[in-house]
N, C-alpha and C positions, 0 to 999 in steps of 0.2 A: 511596443514590440510584442504585445500579447497576440498570440495567433488564435484565430477562431476557425478551426478546421471543420469540414463537413463530414469527415470520416472518423468513426470512433475507434478504429483499430481492431474491432472484433465483430463477428457476425453472430448476433444472438437472435433467438426465436422471439416471436411477438407475444410472449407470455408476461404476465404482470404479477406484482405483489400487492396484497391488500394491507391496509393499515387499520388496525382495530384499537379503539380507545375504550376501555371499560375498567371495572373494578376486579381486582384479583384478591383472593383471600387464601390464607394458609390455615386450613381447618384441622390439620393433623399436627399435634404437638411434636411428633417425632420426625415427620417427613414433610417438607415444604414442597408440595406438588402443585402443578397446574391443573386446573379443571379443564378437561378437553373441550374444544369448540366443535360444534357441528355447523355445517353450512350447506346451503342449498343453492343450486345454480338456477337463476331466473333467466328468462329470455333476454332481458335487457342487460344482463351481466355477461353475456357470452356463454360458451360451453366449456365444460371441463375437458382437459386434455385426455386423450386415450392412453397416454403413456403412464408410467408409474409416478411421474412428477405431475400430479394433478393440480393444475393451476387454471385460473380464469384466463381466457384468451384476451389479448389486447386488441381492440377493434382496429382494423387496418386503416379506417378513415381518421384515426387519432394518432397515427404512428409518429408524427412529428411534433406533437404538442409538448409544451414545456412542463416543468415540474408542478407549477401551480395548477394547471389544467388537470394533470394527472391526479393531484391531491383531491380536487373536487370530484373527479370521476370515482376515485376510491371511496370517497365519502358516500356517494350514492350506492356503491356496491355493498356497503356495510348494512344497508337496510335489509339485505337478503340473508343476514347471518342469524341463525337461530339462537335461543338462549343457551347459556353454558350448562354443562352437566357436571356435577361435582362428584368427588369420591373415588376417582380412578385415574391411573396414568393413561396417556394416549395409547391407543391400540392400533393405530394406522402404521404406515410405512415410516421407518426411521430415515432421516435425511442422510445422504451420502455424498452429495456434490456441493461445490461452492455455491452454485445457483440456488439449490434448495435451501441452504442455510441463509443466504442473503434474502430470499423471499420470505422466510419465516420471520427474520429480523424486521424487514420492512413492514410486515403484517402487524407487528407489535411495537412499532417504532415509538409511538407517542407514550405508551406505557413504559418502555425501557428508558426513555428520555427523562422521566420523572424520578427514576431510581438510580441513575448512574451518571458517571463522568464521561462515559463513552462505551462503545461496544466493538467487538470484532468477531471474525469468523475463524474457527479453529477446532482444536480438540481440548477436552478436559485436561487440566494440569494437576498432577498429584506429586507432592514433594519436589516440585521444580521440574518434573519430567512430564512430557506429553504422553497421554494415553492414546488409545485408538478410538475413543468415544467422541464422535462429532458433537460440537457444542457451540453455542453463542457465548462468547466471553463478555461478561459485564463488569466494567471497572468501577470500583467504589473507593471512596477515600479511606474507609476502614471497615474491615469485616467485624461484625458485631455478633455476639452470641445471641441465639434466638430468644432466650428468656428476656432480653431487653427490648424486644420488638413486639409491636402489636401485629395481629394477623395480617392486617392490610399493608404492613411494611415488609412482609416476607417476600423475597423473590421466589418464584416457582422453581422446582427442580427440572422442569421441562416446559417447552413451549410448542404449541401445535399451530400449524399454518393451514393455508387453503388445501382442501382435499384430504385433510387428516395427516399430512406429512409432518413429522415432529422431530425435535432434537433436544438434547440436554442443555441446561444452563449452568455455567460455571462462573462463580464470583471471584474476581481477581482484585487484590488490594493494590491501589494506585497511590503511592506515597507522594502527594503533591507538595511542592516546596512552599506554595503560597506566594512568596516573593521570589521572582526569578533569580536563580543562582548563576554565578559567573561561569561562563563556558570554560571547560578545562583548556589550559594553554599549553600543557606539556606536549612534547613531541618525542616520539620514540626514535632514538638515534641508532640506526642500523645501516649496514652497507646499502641495503635496498632503498631506504629512505634517503640516504645521502645521494644516491644516484638520481632519484626523483627530483631532488632539489637542484640539479644542474651539473653534477659531476659526471653523469653518464653522457656518452656521445649521442645517444638516440633519445627520441621522445615518443611516448605512447601511453597506454592506459596506466594510470597511477602518477604520471608526471605532474609536477607543480605548474600551474598556470596562474596568471595574475592580471588584474587591471591596474589602474592608477591607485586604487584604494583597497581592493580586496584580493584575496588569493584563495585558491582551492585546488581541485584535482581534475585532470583530464580523464573523462570517463571512458570514452571509446572513440576509435577512428571510424568515421562514417562518410557516406557519400549521398549527395542530394539526389532525389528522384526526379527533380524538375530542372528546368533551365539547362545550363551547361554541365550538369551533374558533377558539381565541384566536390572535391574531397576535402574534408575538414575534421573537426572533432566535436564531441558532445560533452557538455558539462551542465551544471545547474544555472538557471537564470540568475539566481541571487549571487552566484560567483561572477558571472560574466557581465551583468548589467548594473552599473552604478549610475543612478540618474543624474549625478553631478557632472558626469563626463559623457556628453551626447555621442561622442565618436565611438565609444564602447570598444576600444582596442584592447587586445590581449597579448600578453608576452610570456616568455619562458626564460628563466624561472621567476624573475622579479620585474617590476616596472622600471623604466629608465631612471626614474628619480632615486632609485636605490642601488643602481650599479649596472654593470654590463648585462645585456639581455638580448633576446631574439624576438623580433616582432612576428607573431603568429598569424594574425588576421583580425578582422572586425566582426562583431556579431551581425549575422544576417537575419535570423529570426529566432524568436524565443516565446516561451509561454510560462505562465505562473499558476493561475487558478482557472479552471474551466468548469462549465456547468456539467452536472452529472450525466445528462443525456448524451454527452459526447464521449463518455467513458464506460460506465457500467450499464448504460441504457436505462431501462425503467426499473431496474432492480435495486437501486441505491436506497430509495426511501421516498417519502411523500412530503417532506418539508419543502415549501415553495422556494426557500433560499438554500440550495444545496450545491456545494462546490467541491471539486476534487483537486488536490495539489498535484499539478503536472509541471514540476519545476525543471525546465530544460532550456538549453540554448545551443544553437548551431553556429559554429564559427568556421567558415571555409578558410583554408590556408591561403595566405597571400601569394601573389605571383613571385615575390622575392624570396619566399621561404624555400629552403632546400629540402625537397621531399625525400631525398635519400636518407635523411635523418629520422624518418618516421618508421616505427616498427608496429606491426600488428600483434606481435607476441606480448603477452602479459608477463612482465618480469616477476619472477617468484612463482608463476603458475605454468607458463608455457603457452602452447597453442590453445585457442578456444573454439568452440563449435558455434552453430547458429543460435539465434535468439530462441529462448524457450517461450513459446506463445502460450499465454494463460487462457485456457478454455474454461469458462464458468460452468460448463456442464461436465467437467472432468471430476473425478473423485477428489475429495479434500486432500488425501494423502499425496496427490500428485504435486502439491505445492507446500502445504503446511507440514512442518516437521522435517522438511528437507534441509540438509546441511549446505551451508553457503560459505563463500570466501570473498574477500575483496582486497585490493591493494590501493593504498592512498598515500598522499604525500606526507601525512603526519604520523600515522601509525603503521605504515607498511602493510605487510600481509597479516590479516586477521581472519579468524574463522568463527562461525556462529550458526544459529538455527533460525529458520523462519517460524516464529511462534504463532503468528496470526496473519490474516489477510483482511483487507477492506476495513481498516480501522476507522471508526466513525466517532466524532466528538462535536460538541456544540459550544459555541462561545457564549459570552454573557448577553449578547443581543439576540440569541436564538438562531443564529446562522449555523447551518450544519456543514461540517468539513469532513472529507475523506482523504485517507492516504492508503496506499496499497499494501505495504509490508510493515510488519513489526518484527525486527530482527534482534535477537539477544546474543551477545558474544559468549563463547564457551569458557568454562572454568572461571566464572565471575569476572571475566575480562571485558572491557568495553569494546564493542565492535568498531567504533569510529571515534575520532577526536576532531577537534576544530581544525579545519583545513582539509578534511577528507571529503567534504561536500563535492558531489559529482562523481565519486568513485563508483565503478561498476560492480554490481552484486552478481556473483557467479554461483550457479548450482553445481556442486561438486558431484562427480560420478558416483552412482549408487553401487557399482561393482568395482572390484579391484583388478579387473583384467587389464586395465590400461588402454583398452580400445576406445573408450568413451572420453570425449573431451568435455571440460567444464563448459556449461552453457550460460551465457548472459541472461539474466532474468529481470534486473532492475538497476537503478542507480540511487545512491544515497542522497537525501536532501537535508537531513537534519538528525541531531541527537536529542538528548533529553535534559540537558542542563537547565533549560528554561521552562521545562514542562513537568517533570516528575520522574519517578522510577516505579518499577513493578516489583512487588514483593511476591515472589513465586514459591518460596519455601519457608516454612516456619523455622525460626531459630537462625535464619540467615538474613543478612542485610538486603535491602532492596537492590535490584540490578538496573543498570542503564539499558535503555533500548534505543534502537535506531530506526528511523523512518526511511522508507524507500518508495520509489516510483516504478510502476510497471514499465519496463524498457520497451516491450513490444508495442504497447499502446502509445508511448511517447514518440517512438520512431515514426509510427503511422501519422500521428498528429502533426509532427514537424516535417513529414514527407522525406524521411531519411532511410538509408539502408546501412546495416552494420558491415564493416570491412574486416574480415577475419584472417586474410592470408596475404602474403606478399604478391601473389599472382593477381588477386583482386585489386590490390593497391596499384 
């Protein structure tokens, strides 16, 4: 059921990131700084952009090449990079957009891969709070005092990319469990959660959905852009698709084997992992084996299902607006640091903050994986629990006028019980974090539109 779509869900310029592998040294005992890089544009490497984001142009004739071809191309471009200059911080333009930070990270991806468990795009974190300083977050198992490190082991305080555009580097401790921990089984029992579990007469975002063996959360009411333009719902592929049951039927609130239920429909199309060129384009990185988690499934409502029971209102939140489309050329603060909310069948209504975007990590085989959002719950509370998979992530309004509606931006696909926690503040325990998928890109990939009102429905 994996879908291989041709549209990426975003229109990005034909600019590329470079990947540089070299030696970095920390020659100042008090400040661990990067020695800036100078580079020169050669005729074979294309020309520098005339905008402030000065990157090499991606040749039009290579627009559709895969990651391996791009990696080879970037390797050739490295021959045009001049030696490093030591002793000063970068003096060029500071990165301000998601695209600029992603480009700098891709430029240094092989170096960062040697020193970290993963990286992400965001702001520096101080005492658990986001600052306004754009940075590449580098996750390590433990932050070690500099006196125990050799100069070659020090991470730089800043990284400079193509054209002299630079950003800070922030090291974040990632408390890895080693052995996967049991996923939390608790469920928050509130009137809202009770309604999601079947006591409510309507079904919509947050409602419990189940197959023969799995259960999760209905994320959003959607309509197909193709065929008969069926109305259905979106949830995670790992919620909707159990390979032991080819029919892939879904029910509310539980499967027939456990009691009375309603048959909702069968999975029509789904996706799990896709190649990075269908998602971030050429800005993800240069690892030949790079994949993005695009965990989604479309289930059109069956003809027998009573559509009068469907609601587009999000219980506990109210009416929602249109999808927030993520523009990689937008300022970082347009996404990172934004407050979010979600409703799920296990934990009900929770709130949190998008701490980072485009989280990258590598497995033991060297395969690179990306996920779009890293969300941390507020007040040391977990943003999601088991069973909340598929829940829609909503950007909360930035003003208090009441005129702006919450905007859907993603859906949850996983928590951290089997991966680890983030230690964001000294003296405080590590916190759980939640992984999310970019909803706009997922809808484009599955060829769906969000239904936000009774009139549309």
